[in-house]
C-alpha positions in Angstrom: 284.9 180.4 34.1 282.1 179.3 37.0 279.2 177.3 35.9 276.9 180.0 36.3 278.8 181.7 33.6 278.7 179.2 31.5 274.6 178.5 32.1 274.5 182.2 30.7 276.4 181.4 27.8 274.5 178.8 27.0 271.3 180.2 27.9 271.7 183.1 26.0 272.9 180.8 22.6 269.8 179.3 22.6 267.5 182.4 23.0 269.8 184.1 20.3 268.2 180.7 18.2 264.8 180.4 19.2 263.5 178.6 15.9 266.8 176.4 15.2 266.3 175.2 18.9 262.6 174.6 19.1 262.3 172.2 16.0 265.6 170.5 17.5 263.3 169.9 20.3 260.5 168.6 18.8 261.7 165.1 18.6 262.5 165.1 22.5 258.9 166.8 22.6 257.0 164.4 20.6 259.3 161.3 22.2 258.5 162.2 25.5 254.6 163.1 25.1 254.4 159.5 22.8 255.9 157.5 25.9 254.3 159.3 29.0 250.8 158.8 26.8 251.9 155.3 26.2 252.5 153.9 29.3 249.5 156.1 31.0 247.1 154.1 28.5 248.9 150.9 29.1 248.9 151.2 33.5 245.2 152.3 32.6 244.5 149.2 30.8 246.0 147.2 34.1 244.0 148.7 36.7 240.7 148.1 34.5 241.2 144.6 34.2 241.9 144.7 37.5 239.2 146.5 38.9 237.1 144.4 36.3 237.5 141.4 37.1 237.7 141.9 41.2 233.9 143.6 40.6 233.4 139.8 39.5 234.6 138.5 42.7 238.1 139.2 43.7 238.0 135.7 45.9 236.0 133.7 42.8 237.4 130.4 41.8 235.7 128.7 37.7 235.8 125.1 38.2 235.5 123.9 34.3 235.7 120.9 32.1 238.3 119.9 30.1 242.2 120.4 30.1 243.2 124.1 31.2 244.8 125.7 27.8 246.1 128.3 30.2 244.4 131.1 27.2 243.0 134.3 28.0 239.7 133.6 27.7 237.8 130.6 27.8 234.5 129.4 27.1 232.0 127.3 29.1 233.2 123.9 28.0 231.2 123.2 25.2 230.2 119.3 25.0 232.4 118.7 27.5 231.0 116.2 30.2 233.9 115.8 32.6 232.0 117.6 35.3 228.8 116.6 37.6 226.6 117.1 39.7 228.7 114.6 42.3 232.0 116.3 41.6 230.2 119.8 42.9 229.1 118.0 45.6 232.0 116.1 47.0 233.7 119.4 46.3 230.8 121.1 48.3 231.2 118.6 51.1 235.5 118.4 51.1 236.6 121.9 50.7 236.9 123.9 54.0 238.7 126.8 52.0 235.4 127.5 50.4 232.9 129.9 51.5 230.1 129.5 48.9 229.8 127.6 45.7 227.4 126.8 43.1 227.0 124.9 39.6 226.6 126.4 36.8 224.6 125.8 33.7 224.3 127.8 30.8 222.7 128.3 27.6 221.3 130.8 24.8 217.7 131.5 23.6 214.9 134.1 23.3 213.6 135.8 26.0 209.6 136.7 25.6 207.4 138.6 27.1 204.2 139.2 24.7 205.1 140.5 21.2 208.9 141.4 23.2 211.4 139.3 22.8 215.3 139.5 23.4 218.5 137.1 22.4 220.3 136.7 25.9 221.4 133.7 27.6 220.4 131.8 30.8 222.7 130.9 33.7 221.2 128.1 35.7 222.5 128.4 39.1 221.6 128.5 43.2 221.1 131.1 45.9 224.8 131.3 46.4 225.6 132.5 42.6 224.8 135.8 44.1 227.3 135.9 47.1 230.0 134.4 45.0 229.0 137.0 41.5 229.2 139.6 44.3 226.0 141.1 42.7 222.7 143.3 44.4 218.9 142.9 43.6 217.3 146.1 42.4 214.4 144.6 43.5 212.4 141.4 44.4 214.2 138.3 46.1 216.2 135.2 45.4 215.1 132.1 44.5 215.2 129.7 47.5 216.6 125.9 47.7 213.7 124.6 47.9 212.9 125.7 44.3 216.2 124.6 42.9 215.0 121.0 44.3 211.5 121.6 42.9 213.4 122.8 39.7 210.7 125.5 40.1 210.4 127.8 37.0 211.3 131.1 38.6 213.9 133.6 37.2 215.8 137.2 38.2 216.5 139.2 35.2 218.7 142.0 34.3 218.1 145.2 33.4 219.3 144.9 29.7 216.4 142.4 29.4 213.9 144.6 31.5 214.5 147.5 29.1 213.9 145.2 25.6 211.1 142.7 26.8 209.0 145.7 29.1 209.6 148.9 27.1 206.4 150.1 28.9 208.1 150.8 32.4 205.8 147.8 34.0 207.1 147.0 37.1 208.6 142.9 36.1 208.7 141.4 39.7 205.7 138.8 39.4 205.1 139.1 35.8 205.8 136.3 33.3 208.4 135.5 30.6 209.2 132.8 28.4 213.1 131.6 27.2 212.3 129.1 24.2 209.0 129.1 25.3 209.4 127.5 28.8 207.7 130.2 30.9 208.9 131.8 33.9 208.0 133.8 36.4 210.2 137.2 37.0 210.4 137.0 41.1 213.8 139.2 40.8 215.6 142.0 39.2 219.1 142.0 39.3 221.3 145.5 39.9 222.2 147.5 37.0 226.2 146.7 36.5 226.8 147.7 32.5 229.7 146.6 30.2 232.9 144.9 31.5 236.0 146.2 30.2 236.3 142.7 27.7 232.9 145.0 26.0 230.6 142.2 28.2 226.8 143.2 28.9 226.9 141.9 32.2 223.0 142.7 32.6 222.0 140.7 29.6 221.2 137.7 31.6 218.3 136.0 33.1 219.2 133.6 36.0 217.2 130.5 37.2 218.1 127.0 39.5 220.2 124.9 37.6 217.7 122.1 38.0 215.3 123.9 35.8 217.8 125.4 33.4 219.0 121.5 33.3 216.0 119.9 32.8 213.5 121.2 31.0 215.8 123.6 28.8 218.8 121.9 28.2 218.1 118.5 28.7 221.5 117.7 30.3 222.9 115.7 33.2 226.4 116.9 33.2 227.6 120.6 34.4 228.8 123.7 32.3 230.6 124.9 35.2 231.0 125.5 38.9 231.7 128.8 40.7 232.8 129.0 44.2 234.4 131.7 46.7 237.4 131.5 48.4 237.3 132.2 52.1 239.3 135.5 51.6 241.7 136.7 48.3 244.9 135.2 50.4 243.9 132.2 50.8 242.4 131.2 46.8 245.5 129.9 45.9 245.4 127.4 48.7 241.2 127.1 47.4 242.4 126.5 44.4 245.0 123.4 45.3 242.1 121.6 47.8 239.6 121.9 44.3 242.3 120.5 42.3 243.1 117.9 44.7 239.2 116.5 45.4 238.8 116.6 41.5 242.1 114.3 40.8 240.8 111.6 43.7 237.2 111.9 42.5 237.7 111.5 38.8 240.5 108.4 40.0 243.0 110.2 38.5 247.1 108.5 38.2 250.1 110.6 39.2 251.2 110.7 35.2 247.8 111.5 34.6 246.5 115.5 33.4 243.4 117.1 34.9 240.4 116.8 32.6 239.6 120.3 34.3 240.4 123.5 35.3 241.1 125.4 38.2 241.1 128.6 38.5 241.3 131.8 40.8 240.6 135.9 39.5 244.1 136.4 40.4 245.5 133.9 38.0 242.9 136.0 35.3 244.3 139.0 36.4 247.9 138.3 36.3 247.5 136.8 32.5 245.4 139.8 31.3 247.9 142.2 32.9 250.6 140.4 31.5 249.0 140.7 27.8 248.7 144.8 28.6 251.7 144.9 29.6 253.6 143.2 27.0 251.6 145.9 24.2 252.5 148.3 26.4 256.3 147.7 26.4 255.7 147.9 22.6 254.1 150.6 22.1 256.6 152.5 24.8 259.3 150.9 22.1 257.5 152.0 18.9 257.4 156.0 20.9 261.0 155.4 22.6 262.2 156.0 18.2 261.3 159.5 18.7 263.7 160.2 21.8 266.7 158.9 19.6 265.8 161.2 16.8 265.2 163.6 18.8 268.7 162.7 20.2 270.5 162.8 16.5 268.5 166.3 16.1 270.8 167.3 19.3 273.8 166.5 17.9 273.2 167.8 14.4 272.4 170.8 15.9 275.3 171.1 18.6 277.5 170.4 15.5 276.1 173.1 13.4 276.4 175.8 16.6 280.0 174.1 17.0 280.8 175.0 13.3 279.2 178.4 13.3 281.1 179.8 16.5 284.2 178.4 16.0 286.2 181.6 15.7 284.1 182.8 19.4 285.3 179.4 20.8 289.0 180.6 19.6 287.9 184.2 21.4 287.3 182.4 24.7 290.4 180.4 24.6 292.7 183.1 23.7 291.3 185.4 26.7 292.2 182.5 29.5 289.1 180.1 28.8 290.4 176.5 29.7 289.4 173.5 27.4 286.9 171.5 29.4 285.2 175.5 30.3 284.3 175.6 26.4 283.4 171.4 26.8 281.3 172.3 29.6 279.7 175.4 28.4 278.3 173.4 24.6 277.4 170.4 27.2 275.2 172.6 28.7 273.2 174.0 26.0 272.6 170.5 24.8 271.4 169.1 28.4 269.0 172.0 28.8 268.0 171.8 25.0 267.1 168.2 25.7 265.6 169.3 29.5 263.3 171.8 28.3 262.4 169.4 25.4 261.6 167.1 28.2 259.5 169.4 30.1 257.7 170.4 27.4 257.1 166.4 26.5 255.8 166.3 29.9 253.2 168.7 29.6 252.2 167.7 26.2 251.9 163.9 27.6 249.7 164.8 30.2 247.4 166.6 28.1 247.1 164.0 25.4 246.2 161.4 28.5 243.3 163.7 29.2 242.2 164.2 25.6 242.4 160.0 25.4 240.5 159.8 28.8 237.9 162.2 28.2 237.0 161.9 24.3 238.5 158.0 23.3 237.5 157.1 26.9 240.3 154.8 27.1 241.3 154.2 30.8 244.8 156.4 31.3 247.0 156.2 35.0 249.7 158.5 34.7 252.2 157.2 36.7 254.9 159.3 38.7 257.7 157.1 37.8 257.1 157.6 33.9 258.1 161.2 34.1 261.1 160.6 36.4 261.7 158.2 33.8 261.5 160.7 30.5 263.5 163.1 32.4 265.7 160.4 33.5 266.2 160.1 29.9 266.0 163.4 28.2 269.1 164.1 30.8 271.4 160.8 29.6 270.0 162.0 25.9 271.7 165.6 26.3 274.5 164.3 27.3 275.1 161.7 25.4 274.6 163.5 22.2 276.2 166.2 23.0 279.3 165.3 24.2 281.0 164.5 21.1 280.4 167.8 19.6 281.5 169.8 22.9 284.4 167.8 23.2 285.0 169.0 19.7 284.3 172.4 20.5 287.2 172.0 23.5 289.8 170.4 21.0 289.7 173.3 18.4 293.3 174.8 18.3 292.8 178.6 19.6 294.7 180.2 16.5 292.9 178.4 13.8 289.6 178.8 15.3 290.5 182.9 15.0 292.0 182.5 11.6 288.3 180.9 11.5 286.0 182.9 8.4 
C-alpha cells in the first residue's frame, strides 16, 4: 500500500472513533499545555529577575562587611564592623575599574510631617549614589559634596514617603520633615520606580548625606556597605577582583585567611536568582511531564483495543495482499496522528494558559520557541514509542486466524 492510502485509512479510523480518540488525547493535551506553561513561567521569572536587577544598575558592585556566605540575599551586615570609611577612601583612590563609589549607612525609623508619620528606611550616601543606582529626580536636586562634608540635614524622599507624609498634595521640596526627631529639609523627590520582583517597595526611602546619618541618627563610625559602579558591565568581574585585592591588602589578610568582607556584582546576583528559578522550573516541568507519560500509556492502551477490535479487518487486508510492514505502518501512523493532534491542541491550550496567567494572575511569562519544538518532538516520540508495540502485534497476526476471529 502507498503511504498516502495508509494515512487515509488511519485518519478514517480516528474520525470513526472521535470520542475515544479525544479521551486518549487528553493526557497528551494536558501534558504539553502544562510543560509549555511551566517553561513560560520559568523563562518569564528569569527575564523579570534580570530586568529588575539590571534596573538597579547593571554595573553595580556591592561591598559588605563579613564573610561572603553566597546566599541568594543578604542583609546590610547587621553589627559586623569590618568596613570603615578608611576602606572606602582606599578603594576610591586605588580602584581604577570603578566609575562611581559611595559609602552606605542605613537604618529604620519614622518619617514625620505634622500629624502624619510613616515607617521608612533612611540611607546615608554621597552624591554619586544616584548614578550608581540609575535613579532620576522627579523634582528638586541632589545634595552636594559640601553638604556631605558639613553633615547637613537635607534629604531626598521616595514617592511612597511623599504619599504618606504629604497626603494633601503639597509640593514636598522645601518642606521640613523629621526622621526620628531629627529635622531634615526636603530638597528633592525621587522618580517613582514601584515594587521590584522581590516585592520590595523601591519608593519607600529617605536619602541623606552619609555623614548626617552616621553622626546624628545611627551614632556609628563604621559602614553598612559600600556601593560602586564598574566602568562597564563587561568590566564588572575585573572590578570585583580589583576591589577584593585592595581590601585584602587594606585589612592585612594573609594568603591563608578568608575575606572578612564580600564583594558581589549584579551579574552574580542575576546568576544566583536565575539558577534558583531554573531549578524550580525543572521541577515543575518534571511534574508536568508525568501527564505526557500517562498520555503515552493511554495511546498504547487504545491501540491495543483498536488492534483487538479490528483483527478481522487486519486479516482481510493481509489476505488481499497487504504486507506486515503495511499493517505496522498503518497502526503506527494512527498512533502518531493521535499524539501529534494532541500536541497541537496542547500547544494552543498552553499558549492560552500563559496569556491567562500573565493577564489575570500578573505572573511574568515568556514563551520560548524551544518549548514548542520540544513539545512536538516529545509528542512524535511518544506516538512512535507507545504505538510501536501494538502496531507490531497487529502486523504479526496470522491472516487465517485473523479472518476466523469473532
